[in-house]
Backbone and ligand atoms as CSV (ligand in chain L), in Angstrom:
chain,resi,resn,atom,element,x,y,z
A,1,MET,N,N,-3.339,29.161,8.611
A,1,MET,CA,C,-3.716,28.418,7.410
A,1,MET,C,C,-3.107,27.008,7.466
A,2,MET,N,N,-1.764,26.970,7.659
A,2,MET,CA,C,-1.114,25.659,7.741
A,2,MET,C,C,-1.595,24.882,8.956
A,3,SER,N,N,-1.816,25.613,10.078
A,3,SER,CA,C,-2.270,24.900,11.266
A,3,SER,C,C,-3.686,24.353,11.063
A,4,ASP,N,N,-4.512,25.060,10.246
A,4,ASP,CA,C,-5.843,24.519,9.915
A,4,ASP,C,C,-5.706,23.184,9.198
A,5,LEU,N,N,-4.756,23.170,8.255
A,5,LEU,CA,C,-4.538,21.949,7.486
A,5,LEU,C,C,-4.083,20.816,8.393
A,6,ILE,N,N,-3.113,21.111,9.242
A,6,ILE,CA,C,-2.564,20.072,10.113
A,6,ILE,C,C,-3.663,19.531,11.033
A,7,ALA,N,N,-4.636,20.408,11.342
A,7,ALA,CA,C,-5.734,19.970,12.217
A,7,ALA,C,C,-6.586,18.882,11.572
A,8,THR,N,N,-6.432,18.669,10.261
A,8,THR,CA,C,-7.183,17.570,9.649
A,8,THR,C,C,-6.608,16.211,10.064
A,9,LEU,N,N,-5.403,16.214,10.621
A,9,LEU,CA,C,-4.841,14.962,11.154
A,9,LEU,C,C,-5.319,14.783,12.589
A,10,SER,N,N,-5.466,13.547,13.011
A,10,SER,CA,C,-5.907,13.302,14.388
A,10,SER,C,C,-4.737,13.549,15.343
A,11,PRO,N,N,-5.026,13.869,16.600
A,11,PRO,CA,C,-3.935,14.051,17.576
A,11,PRO,C,C,-3.021,12.827,17.632
A,12,GLU,N,N,-3.620,11.644,17.496
A,12,GLU,CA,C,-2.821,10.412,17.529
A,12,GLU,C,C,-1.860,10.351,16.336
A,13,GLU,N,N,-2.385,10.725,15.154
A,13,GLU,CA,C,-1.522,10.724,13.965
A,13,GLU,C,C,-0.389,11.729,14.131
A,14,VAL,N,N,-0.729,12.922,14.607
A,14,VAL,CA,C,0.298,13.963,14.785
A,14,VAL,C,C,1.346,13.479,15.781
A,15,SER,N,N,0.901,12.876,16.858
A,15,SER,CA,C,1.865,12.457,17.865
A,15,SER,C,C,2.767,11.332,17.345
A,16,GLU,N,N,2.199,10.397,16.569
A,16,GLU,CA,C,3.040,9.328,15.994
A,16,GLU,C,C,4.034,9.898,14.977
A,17,ILE,N,N,3.569,10.872,14.185
A,17,ILE,CA,C,4.466,11.481,13.190
A,17,ILE,C,C,5.563,12.276,13.889
A,18,GLU,N,N,5.192,13.032,14.921
A,18,GLU,CA,C,6.213,13.803,15.658
A,18,GLU,C,C,7.257,12.871,16.266
A,19,HIS,N,N,6.818,11.708,16.713
A,19,HIS,CA,C,7.767,10.729,17.258
A,19,HIS,C,C,8.787,10.330,16.187
A,20,GLU,N,N,8.303,10.050,14.977
A,20,GLU,CA,C,9.221,9.676,13.884
A,20,GLU,C,C,10.137,10.839,13.521
A,21,ILE,N,N,9.581,12.058,13.525
A,21,ILE,CA,C,10.400,13.237,13.208
A,21,ILE,C,C,11.551,13.360,14.214
A,22,GLY,N,N,11.258,13.010,15.462
A,22,GLY,CA,C,12.275,13.089,16.510
A,22,GLY,C,C,13.430,12.113,16.318
A,23,LEU,N,N,13.239,11.136,15.429
A,23,LEU,CA,C,14.272,10.112,15.226
A,23,LEU,C,C,15.215,10.426,14.073
A,24,VAL,N,N,14.914,11.491,13.323
A,24,VAL,CA,C,15.735,11.818,12.143
A,24,VAL,C,C,16.246,13.253,12.245
A,25,PRO,N,N,17.347,13.563,11.542
A,25,PRO,CA,C,17.944,14.903,11.675
A,25,PRO,C,C,17.085,16.032,11.107
A,26,ARG,N,N,16.294,15.747,10.062
A,26,ARG,CA,C,15.454,16.790,9.443
A,26,ARG,C,C,14.006,16.338,9.443
A,27,ARG,N,N,13.093,17.289,9.597
A,27,ARG,CA,C,11.672,16.917,9.658
A,27,ARG,C,C,11.223,16.151,8.415
A,28,ASP,N,N,11.719,16.579,7.227
A,28,ASP,CA,C,11.260,15.907,6.007
A,28,ASP,C,C,11.846,14.496,5.860
A,29,GLY,N,N,12.797,14.149,6.714
A,29,GLY,CA,C,13.351,12.790,6.695
A,29,GLY,C,C,12.353,11.751,7.177
A,30,ALA,N,N,11.271,12.191,7.786
A,30,ALA,CA,C,10.251,11.256,8.279
A,30,ALA,C,C,9.102,11.110,7.278
A,31,ALA,N,N,9.332,11.547,6.021
A,31,ALA,CA,C,8.229,11.619,5.057
A,31,ALA,C,C,7.529,10.274,4.850
A,32,ILE,N,N,8.287,9.228,4.557
A,32,ILE,CA,C,7.638,7.943,4.263
A,32,ILE,C,C,6.936,7.401,5.499
A,33,ASP,N,N,7.598,7.488,6.651
A,33,ASP,CA,C,6.951,7.023,7.881
A,33,ASP,C,C,5.661,7.786,8.139
A,34,ALA,N,N,5.687,9.099,7.907
A,34,ALA,CA,C,4.493,9.916,8.147
A,34,ALA,C,C,3.352,9.502,7.224
A,35,LEU,N,N,3.680,9.270,5.957
A,35,LEU,CA,C,2.651,8.831,5.003
A,35,LEU,C,C,2.064,7.476,5.443
A,36,LEU,N,N,2.947,6.581,5.879
A,36,LEU,CA,C,2.472,5.243,6.270
A,36,LEU,C,C,1.674,5.273,7.573
A,37,ILE,N,N,1.996,6.215,8.451
A,37,ILE,CA,C,1.217,6.354,9.692
A,37,ILE,C,C,-0.223,6.752,9.357
A,38,VAL,N,N,-0.364,7.749,8.485
A,38,VAL,CA,C,-1.720,8.185,8.120
A,38,VAL,C,C,-2.441,7.070,7.360
A,39,GLN,N,N,-1.705,6.366,6.522
A,39,GLN,CA,C,-2.321,5.258,5.782
A,39,GLN,C,C,-2.788,4.156,6.729
A,40,LYS,N,N,-2.005,3.915,7.759
A,40,LYS,CA,C,-2.383,2.886,8.751
A,40,LYS,C,C,-3.720,3.261,9.406
A,41,HIS,N,N,-3.908,4.552,9.679
A,41,HIS,CA,C,-5.139,4.982,10.342
A,41,HIS,C,C,-6.318,5.096,9.381
A,42,ARG,N,N,-6.052,5.491,8.131
A,42,ARG,CA,C,-7.161,5.823,7.221
A,42,ARG,C,C,-7.302,4.878,6.037
A,43,GLY,N,N,-6.331,3.982,5.865
A,43,GLY,CA,C,-6.392,3.048,4.745
A,43,GLY,C,C,-5.718,3.573,3.496
A,44,TRP,N,N,-5.680,4.913,3.329
A,44,TRP,CA,C,-5.037,5.517,2.171
A,44,TRP,C,C,-4.714,6.969,2.506
A,45,VAL,N,N,-4.030,7.671,1.589
A,45,VAL,CA,C,-3.611,9.056,1.852
A,45,VAL,C,C,-4.291,9.979,0.843
A,46,SER,N,N,-5.270,10.726,1.299
A,46,SER,CA,C,-5.999,11.649,0.420
A,46,SER,C,C,-5.143,12.892,0.140
A,47,ASP,N,N,-5.579,13.709,-0.822
A,47,ASP,CA,C,-4.865,14.965,-1.108
A,47,ASP,C,C,-4.823,15.849,0.130
A,48,GLU,N,N,-5.947,15.903,0.828
A,48,GLU,CA,C,-6.019,16.748,2.025
A,48,GLU,C,C,-5.042,16.259,3.105
A,49,SER,N,N,-5.013,14.947,3.309
A,49,SER,CA,C,-4.081,14.384,4.287
A,49,SER,C,C,-2.645,14.667,3.869
A,50,LEU,N,N,-2.374,14.507,2.570
A,50,LEU,CA,C,-0.997,14.717,2.088
A,50,LEU,C,C,-0.549,16.151,2.358
A,51,LYS,N,N,-1.444,17.108,2.117
A,51,LYS,CA,C,-1.085,18.514,2.381
A,51,LYS,C,C,-0.819,18.729,3.864
A,52,ALA,N,N,-1.635,18.112,4.691
A,52,ALA,CA,C,-1.459,18.272,6.138
A,52,ALA,C,C,-0.138,17.661,6.607
A,53,ILE,N,N,0.189,16.492,6.065
A,53,ILE,CA,C,1.456,15.839,6.436
A,53,ILE,C,C,2.619,16.722,5.994
A,54,ALA,N,N,2.529,17.260,4.765
A,54,ALA,CA,C,3.596,18.122,4.252
A,54,ALA,C,C,3.793,19.316,5.176
A,55,GLY,N,N,2.675,19.879,5.659
A,55,GLY,CA,C,2.772,21.013,6.579
A,55,GLY,C,C,3.510,20.647,7.848
A,56,LEU,N,N,3.192,19.481,8.357
A,56,LEU,CA,C,3.829,19.020,9.592
A,56,LEU,C,C,5.325,18.770,9.380
A,57,LEU,N,N,5.666,18.328,8.187
A,57,LEU,CA,C,7.073,18.019,7.879
A,57,LEU,C,C,7.840,19.252,7.384
A,58,GLU,N,N,7.112,20.381,7.263
A,58,GLU,CA,C,7.708,21.631,6.762
A,58,GLU,C,C,8.330,21.440,5.389
A,59,MET,N,N,7.587,20.780,4.525
A,59,MET,CA,C,8.008,20.640,3.127
A,59,MET,C,C,6.795,20.928,2.244
A,60,SER,N,N,7.022,21.082,0.931
A,60,SER,CA,C,5.884,21.396,0.075
A,60,SER,C,C,5.086,20.133,-0.235
A,61,ALA,N,N,3.801,20.331,-0.523
A,61,ALA,CA,C,2.943,19.189,-0.881
A,61,ALA,C,C,3.477,18.525,-2.148
A,62,GLU,N,N,4.060,19.328,-3.060
A,62,GLU,CA,C,4.594,18.774,-4.311
A,62,GLU,C,C,5.765,17.826,-4.024
A,63,GLU,N,N,6.637,18.251,-3.113
A,63,GLU,CA,C,7.779,17.385,-2.767
A,63,GLU,C,C,7.284,16.078,-2.156
A,64,LEU,N,N,6.315,16.186,-1.256
A,64,LEU,CA,C,5.810,14.985,-0.592
A,64,LEU,C,C,5.056,14.099,-1.582
A,65,GLU,N,N,4.341,14.721,-2.504
A,65,GLU,CA,C,3.641,13.954,-3.543
A,65,GLU,C,C,4.647,13.136,-4.349
A,66,GLY,N,N,5.795,13.754,-4.653
A,66,GLY,CA,C,6.844,13.054,-5.408
A,66,GLY,C,C,7.312,11.812,-4.661
A,67,ILE,N,N,7.487,11.939,-3.356
A,67,ILE,CA,C,7.926,10.791,-2.546
A,67,ILE,C,C,6.823,9.734,-2.518
A,68,ALA,N,N,5.589,10.177,-2.324
A,68,ALA,CA,C,4.457,9.241,-2.240
A,68,ALA,C,C,4.294,8.483,-3.551
A,69,THR,N,N,4.508,9.157,-4.652
A,69,THR,CA,C,4.355,8.525,-5.966
A,69,THR,C,C,5.463,7.507,-6.197
A,70,PHE,N,N,6.679,7.877,-5.769
A,70,PHE,CA,C,7.833,7.007,-5.972
A,70,PHE,C,C,7.712,5.742,-5.120
A,71,TYR,N,N,7.179,5.905,-3.930
A,71,TYR,CA,C,7.100,4.787,-2.985
A,71,TYR,C,C,5.755,4.105,-3.171
A,72,ASN,N,N,5.750,2.968,-3.879
A,72,ASN,CA,C,4.455,2.450,-4.337
A,72,ASN,C,C,3.636,1.737,-3.257
A,73,LEU,N,N,4.101,1.758,-2.008
A,73,LEU,CA,C,3.256,1.202,-0.945
A,73,LEU,C,C,2.430,2.278,-0.254
A,74,VAL,N,N,2.525,3.503,-0.771
A,74,VAL,CA,C,1.641,4.569,-0.284
A,74,VAL,C,C,0.457,4.637,-1.244
A,75,PHE,N,N,-0.734,4.413,-0.715
A,75,PHE,CA,C,-1.922,4.367,-1.563
A,75,PHE,C,C,-2.553,5.751,-1.615
A,76,ARG,N,N,-2.691,6.295,-2.833
A,76,ARG,CA,C,-3.241,7.639,-3.002
A,76,ARG,C,C,-4.709,7.590,-3.436
A,77,LYS,N,N,-5.257,6.388,-3.502
A,77,LYS,CA,C,-6.692,6.237,-3.758
A,77,LYS,C,C,-7.215,5.241,-2.733
A,78,PRO,N,N,-8.521,5.273,-2.445
A,78,PRO,CA,C,-9.065,4.286,-1.497
A,78,PRO,C,C,-8.786,2.870,-1.995
A,79,VAL,N,N,-8.478,1.972,-1.064
A,79,VAL,CA,C,-8.202,0.578,-1.425
A,79,VAL,C,C,-9.156,-0.334,-0.654
A,80,GLY,N,N,-9.146,-1.623,-1.013
A,80,GLY,CA,C,-9.994,-2.594,-0.345
A,80,GLY,C,C,-9.504,-2.882,1.068
A,81,ASP,N,N,-10.276,-3.715,1.777
A,81,ASP,CA,C,-9.903,-4.074,3.151
A,81,ASP,C,C,-8.504,-4.680,3.189
A,82,LYS,N,N,-8.194,-5.486,2.173
A,82,LYS,CA,C,-6.856,-6.058,2.086
A,82,LYS,C,C,-6.284,-5.753,0.709
A,83,VAL,N,N,-5.007,-5.368,0.694
A,83,VAL,CA,C,-4.327,-5.128,-0.576
A,83,VAL,C,C,-3.477,-6.352,-0.896
A,84,ILE,N,N,-3.673,-6.869,-2.104
A,84,ILE,CA,C,-2.835,-7.973,-2.583
A,84,ILE,C,C,-1.696,-7.353,-3.372
A,85,LEU,N,N,-0.468,-7.548,-2.897
A,85,LEU,CA,C,0.713,-7.038,-3.591
A,85,LEU,C,C,1.405,-8.228,-4.231
A,86,LEU,N,N,1.298,-8.324,-5.540
A,86,LEU,CA,C,1.867,-9.471,-6.253
A,86,LEU,C,C,3.208,-9.072,-6.853
A,87,CYS,N,N,4.258,-9.810,-6.477
A,87,CYS,CA,C,5.603,-9.490,-6.972
A,87,CYS,C,C,5.705,-9.796,-8.457
A,88,ASP,N,N,6.153,-8.786,-9.222
A,88,ASP,CA,C,6.310,-9.010,-10.671
A,88,ASP,C,C,7.771,-8.891,-11.090
A,89,SER,N,N,8.705,-9.055,-10.130
A,89,SER,CA,C,10.125,-8.975,-10.483
A,89,SER,C,C,10.627,-10.325,-11.004
A,90,VAL,N,N,11.914,-10.351,-11.365
A,90,VAL,CA,C,12.392,-11.410,-12.254
A,90,VAL,C,C,12.255,-12.832,-11.700
A,91,SER,N,N,12.596,-13.066,-10.430
A,91,SER,CA,C,12.535,-14.444,-9.927
A,91,SER,C,C,11.101,-14.956,-9.945
A,92,CYS,N,N,10.172,-14.102,-9.546
A,92,CYS,CA,C,8.764,-14.512,-9.549
A,92,CYS,C,C,8.262,-14.682,-10.980
A,93,TRP,N,N,8.737,-13.827,-11.846
A,93,TRP,CA,C,8.331,-13.916,-13.249
A,93,TRP,C,C,8.781,-15.249,-13.830
A,94,LEU,N,N,10.023,-15.640,-13.506
A,94,LEU,CA,C,10.554,-16.912,-14.019
A,94,LEU,C,C,9.834,-18.115,-13.428
A,95,ARG,N,N,9.243,-17.950,-12.256
A,95,ARG,CA,C,8.597,-19.078,-11.568
A,95,ARG,C,C,7.079,-19.063,-11.724
A,96,GLY,N,N,6.589,-18.405,-12.748
A,96,GLY,CA,C,5.162,-18.537,-13.049
A,96,GLY,C,C,4.285,-17.367,-12.624
A,97,TYR,N,N,4.906,-16.186,-12.441
A,97,TYR,CA,C,4.147,-15.004,-12.049
A,97,TYR,C,C,2.932,-14.750,-12.949
A,98,GLU,N,N,3.141,-14.903,-14.256
A,98,GLU,CA,C,2.056,-14.550,-15.185
A,98,GLU,C,C,0.819,-15.433,-14.980
A,99,ASP,N,N,1.052,-16.713,-14.721
A,99,ASP,CA,C,-0.085,-17.612,-14.459
A,99,ASP,C,C,-0.792,-17.228,-13.164
A,100,VAL,N,N,0.017,-16.904,-12.139
A,100,VAL,CA,C,-0.572,-16.518,-10.844
A,100,VAL,C,C,-1.417,-15.259,-11.031
A,101,LYS,N,N,-0.864,-14.292,-11.721
A,101,LYS,CA,C,-1.592,-13.032,-11.957
A,101,LYS,C,C,-2.920,-13.318,-12.672
A,102,ALA,N,N,-2.861,-14.148,-13.701
A,102,ALA,CA,C,-4.072,-14.449,-14.470
A,102,ALA,C,C,-5.112,-15.141,-13.585
A,103,ARG,N,N,-4.654,-16.066,-12.743
A,103,ARG,CA,C,-5.602,-16.785,-11.874
A,103,ARG,C,C,-6.240,-15.843,-10.847
A,104,ILE,N,N,-5.432,-14.977,-10.252
A,104,ILE,CA,C,-5.977,-14.039,-9.255
A,104,ILE,C,C,-6.997,-13.114,-9.920
A,105,SER,N,N,-6.632,-12.586,-11.085
A,105,SER,CA,C,-7.543,-11.665,-11.777
A,105,SER,C,C,-8.863,-12.350,-12.109
A,106,LYS,N,N,-8.764,-13.602,-12.577
A,106,LYS,CA,C,-9.981,-14.333,-12.937
A,106,LYS,C,C,-10.794,-14.647,-11.676
A,107,HIS,N,N,-10.102,-15.068,-10.650
A,107,HIS,CA,C,-10.729,-15.478,-9.392
A,107,HIS,C,C,-11.500,-14.315,-8.756
A,108,LEU,N,N,-10.882,-13.135,-8.755
A,108,LEU,CA,C,-11.501,-11.984,-8.079
A,108,LEU,C,C,-12.231,-11.049,-9.049
A,109,GLY,N,N,-11.997,-11.220,-10.336
A,109,GLY,CA,C,-12.644,-10.349,-11.317
A,109,GLY,C,C,-12.078,-8.940,-11.332
A,110,ILE,N,N,-10.797,-8.803,-11.000
A,110,ILE,CA,C,-10.173,-7.473,-11.008
A,110,ILE,C,C,-8.808,-7.517,-11.685
A,111,GLU,N,N,-8.426,-6.366,-12.234
A,111,GLU,CA,C,-7.086,-6.191,-12.798
A,111,GLU,C,C,-6.278,-5.324,-11.837
A,112,TYR,N,N,-5.009,-5.079,-12.174
A,112,TYR,CA,C,-4.177,-4.214,-11.337
A,112,TYR,C,C,-4.821,-2.840,-11.145
A,113,GLY,N,N,-4.770,-2.361,-9.925
A,113,GLY,CA,C,-5.311,-1.037,-9.622
A,113,GLY,C,C,-6.798,-1.062,-9.305
A,114,GLU,N,N,-7.411,-2.253,-9.430
A,114,GLU,CA,C,-8.861,-2.321,-9.192
A,114,GLU,C,C,-9.169,-2.969,-7.842
A,115,THR,N,N,-10.387,-2.699,-7.377
A,115,THR,CA,C,-10.864,-3.239,-6.097
A,115,THR,C,C,-12.123,-4.055,-6.370
A,116,THR,N,N,-12.272,-5.183,-5.670
A,116,THR,CA,C,-13.481,-5.998,-5.854
A,116,THR,C,C,-14.717,-5.181,-5.487
A,117,ALA,N,N,-15.842,-5.536,-6.089
A,117,ALA,CA,C,-17.069,-4.765,-5.896
A,117,ALA,C,C,-17.474,-4.709,-4.428
A,118,ASP,N,N,-17.120,-5.737,-3.662
A,118,ASP,CA,C,-17.492,-5.740,-2.241
A,118,ASP,C,C,-16.443,-5.048,-1.366
A,119,GLY,N,N,-15.419,-4.493,-2.005
A,119,GLY,CA,C,-14.419,-3.717,-1.252
A,119,GLY,C,C,-13.447,-4.548,-0.435
A,120,ARG,N,N,-13.405,-5.840,-0.679
A,120,ARG,CA,C,-12.507,-6.680,0.153
A,120,ARG,C,C,-11.061,-6.652,-0.305
A,121,TYR,N,N,-10.834,-6.653,-1.626
A,121,TYR,CA,C,-9.461,-6.769,-2.120
A,121,TYR,C,C,-9.139,-5.730,-3.178
A,122,THR,N,N,-7.902,-5.219,-3.115
A,122,THR,CA,C,-7.332,-4.409,-4.193
A,122,THR,C,C,-6.087,-5.150,-4.663
A,123,LEU,N,N,-5.893,-5.196,-5.968
A,123,LEU,CA,C,-4.742,-5.918,-6.530
A,123,LEU,C,C,-3.729,-4.924,-7.100
A,124,LEU,N,N,-2.471,-5.043,-6.643
A,124,LEU,CA,C,-1.412,-4.155,-7.133
A,124,LEU,C,C,-0.138,-4.964,-7.387
A,125,PRO,N,N,0.646,-4.539,-8.403
A,125,PRO,CA,C,1.958,-5.162,-8.603
A,125,PRO,C,C,2.956,-4.523,-7.652
A,126,VAL,N,N,3.986,-5.267,-7.301
A,126,VAL,CA,C,5.003,-4.698,-6.411
A,126,VAL,C,C,6.362,-5.248,-6.839
A,127,PRO,N,N,7.427,-4.441,-6.730
A,127,PRO,CA,C,8.756,-4.985,-7.038
A,127,PRO,C,C,9.168,-5.991,-5.969
A,128,CYS,N,N,10.255,-6.677,-6.217
A,128,CYS,CA,C,10.769,-7.770,-5.378
A,128,CYS,C,C,10.456,-7.608,-3.888
A,129,LEU,N,N,9.836,-8.649,-3.328
A,129,LEU,CA,C,9.485,-8.648,-1.906
A,129,LEU,C,C,10.571,-9.290,-1.055
A,130,GLY,N,N,11.695,-9.627,-1.671
A,130,GLY,CA,C,12.831,-10.157,-0.910
A,130,GLY,C,C,12.675,-11.618,-0.535
A,131,ALA,N,N,11.796,-12.328,-1.219
A,131,ALA,CA,C,11.614,-13.755,-0.932
A,131,ALA,C,C,11.778,-14.546,-2.230
A,132,CYS,N,N,12.768,-14.139,-3.029
A,132,CYS,CA,C,12.949,-14.705,-4.373
A,132,CYS,C,C,13.139,-16.220,-4.336
A,133,ASP,N,N,13.769,-16.741,-3.265
A,133,ASP,CA,C,14.005,-18.185,-3.177
A,133,ASP,C,C,12.707,-18.947,-2.949
A,134,ARG,N,N,11.618,-18.222,-2.671
A,134,ARG,CA,C,10.329,-18.892,-2.452
A,134,ARG,C,C,9.295,-18.421,-3.482
A,135,ALA,N,N,9.789,-17.953,-4.631
A,135,ALA,CA,C,8.921,-17.417,-5.684
A,135,ALA,C,C,7.980,-18.491,-6.251
A,136,PRO,N,N,6.839,-18.060,-6.802
A,136,PRO,CA,C,6.305,-16.692,-6.815
A,136,PRO,C,C,5.646,-16.344,-5.470
A,137,VAL,N,N,5.666,-15.059,-5.150
A,137,VAL,CA,C,5.168,-14.630,-3.842
A,137,VAL,C,C,4.235,-13.424,-3.952
A,138,MET,N,N,3.416,-13.266,-2.916
A,138,MET,CA,C,2.570,-12.073,-2.821
A,138,MET,C,C,2.314,-11.775,-1.342
A,139,MET,N,N,1.974,-10.525,-1.063
A,139,MET,CA,C,1.489,-10.134,0.254
A,139,MET,C,C,-0.021,-10.008,0.150
A,140,VAL,N,N,-0.735,-10.528,1.143
A,140,VAL,CA,C,-2.177,-10.268,1.247
A,140,VAL,C,C,-2.363,-9.600,2.601
A,141,GLY,N,N,-2.627,-8.295,2.581
A,141,GLY,CA,C,-2.579,-7.551,3.840
A,141,GLY,C,C,-1.171,-7.632,4.384
A,142,ASP,N,N,-1.022,-8.069,5.628
A,142,ASP,CA,C,0.306,-8.151,6.252
A,142,ASP,C,C,0.977,-9.504,6.069
A,143,GLU,N,N,0.290,-10.438,5.396
A,143,GLU,CA,C,0.821,-11.811,5.330
A,143,GLU,C,C,1.534,-12.088,4.020
A,144,LEU,N,N,2.716,-12.671,4.136
A,144,LEU,CA,C,3.471,-13.073,2.948
A,144,LEU,C,C,3.063,-14.498,2.563
A,145,HIS,N,N,2.749,-14.699,1.290
A,145,HIS,CA,C,2.410,-16.032,0.777
A,145,HIS,C,C,3.447,-16.406,-0.266
A,146,THR,N,N,4.040,-17.589,-0.097
A,146,THR,CA,C,5.143,-17.993,-0.968
A,146,THR,C,C,4.794,-19.260,-1.739
A,147,HIS,N,N,5.675,-19.601,-2.710
A,147,HIS,CA,C,5.476,-20.794,-3.543
A,147,HIS,C,C,4.026,-20.852,-4.028
A,148,LEU,N,N,3.536,-19.793,-4.592
A,148,LEU,CA,C,2.114,-19.713,-4.943
A,148,LEU,C,C,1.729,-20.755,-5.983
A,149,ASP,N,N,0.598,-21.374,-5.751
A,149,ASP,CA,C,-0.005,-22.236,-6.766
A,149,ASP,C,C,-1.523,-22.107,-6.629
A,150,GLU,N,N,-2.257,-22.949,-7.328
A,150,GLU,CA,C,-3.722,-22.798,-7.338
A,150,GLU,C,C,-4.320,-22.786,-5.935
A,151,SER,N,N,-3.746,-23.594,-5.023
A,151,SER,CA,C,-4.356,-23.711,-3.701
A,151,SER,C,C,-4.298,-22.390,-2.925
A,152,ASP,N,N,-3.340,-21.538,-3.257
A,152,ASP,CA,C,-3.242,-20.277,-2.524
A,152,ASP,C,C,-4.386,-19.326,-2.825
A,153,LEU,N,N,-5.075,-19.578,-3.916
A,153,LEU,CA,C,-6.188,-18.690,-4.243
A,153,LEU,C,C,-7.417,-19.007,-3.403
A,154,GLU,N,N,-7.467,-20.219,-2.838
A,154,GLU,CA,C,-8.652,-20.591,-2.061
A,154,GLU,C,C,-8.836,-19.685,-0.859
A,155,MET,N,N,-7.718,-19.217,-0.288
A,155,MET,CA,C,-7.851,-18.374,0.901
A,155,MET,C,C,-8.404,-16.981,0.553
A,156,LEU,N,N,-8.451,-16.659,-0.719
A,156,LEU,CA,C,-9.090,-15.397,-1.099
A,156,LEU,C,C,-10.604,-15.526,-1.077
A,157,ASP,N,N,-11.069,-16.774,-0.939
A,157,ASP,CA,C,-12.474,-17.028,-0.637
A,157,ASP,C,C,-13.442,-16.439,-1.664
A,158,ALA,N,N,-13.388,-17.020,-2.860
A,158,ALA,CA,C,-14.192,-16.489,-3.976
A,158,ALA,C,C,-15.672,-16.418,-3.663
A,159,LYS,N,N,-16.151,-17.353,-2.827
A,159,LYS,CA,C,-17.603,-17.410,-2.595
A,159,LYS,C,C,-18.150,-16.109,-2.044
A,160,GLU,N,N,-17.329,-15.444,-1.225
A,160,GLU,CA,C,-17.831,-14.219,-0.584
A,160,GLU,C,C,-17.518,-12.966,-1.392
A,161,VAL,N,N,-16.816,-13.144,-2.492
A,161,VAL,CA,C,-16.446,-11.983,-3.292
A,161,VAL,C,C,-17.480,-11.777,-4.393
A,162,ALA,N,N,-18.075,-10.613,-4.416
A,162,ALA,CA,C,-19.039,-10.298,-5.463
A,162,ALA,C,C,-18.288,-9.986,-6.747
A,163,LEU,N,N,-18.458,-10.808,-7.764
A,163,LEU,CA,C,-17.719,-10.567,-9.007
A,163,LEU,C,C,-18.511,-9.669,-9.942
L,1,FES,S1,S,11.489,-11.466,-7.447
L,1,FES,FE1,FE,9.659,-11.851,-6.371
L,1,FES,S2,S,10.319,-11.870,-4.303
L,1,FES,FE2,FE,12.106,-11.328,-5.392
């Protein structure tokens, strides 16, 4: 039964997860890495994937769900091609976070937790990204954007986004 579940993961995913498990004293110590490995391959972590990962880590799906929920960079719903993570912690807030958030939402026509109709962008809040001296900041996919102002929205390329 459990092996059926684990079979929903690809051999590549299993091998990458086993590698991470080999680096920690307990199998469940690789939980976040395992979730992020599957997310890297699939874009997000479905319920079925989560159960399979839990099986591989020899922990319950409920325990792993708790970790996935706590760690807000694990996406439990499908997301756009690129996820915009906008920092809403104090330094960014003091440096104009609210204006940036309003401009992004207006520009893309989405609120937090939503994805543009063309599937290109998902917008999510994130705690401090560790670049407070360059606030306000956001991640777009893997890229960090700092000192945000109106010009930073141009790279989101409104023309191609179906509002
Ligand atoms: S508060 Fe935004 S990067 Fe630290």
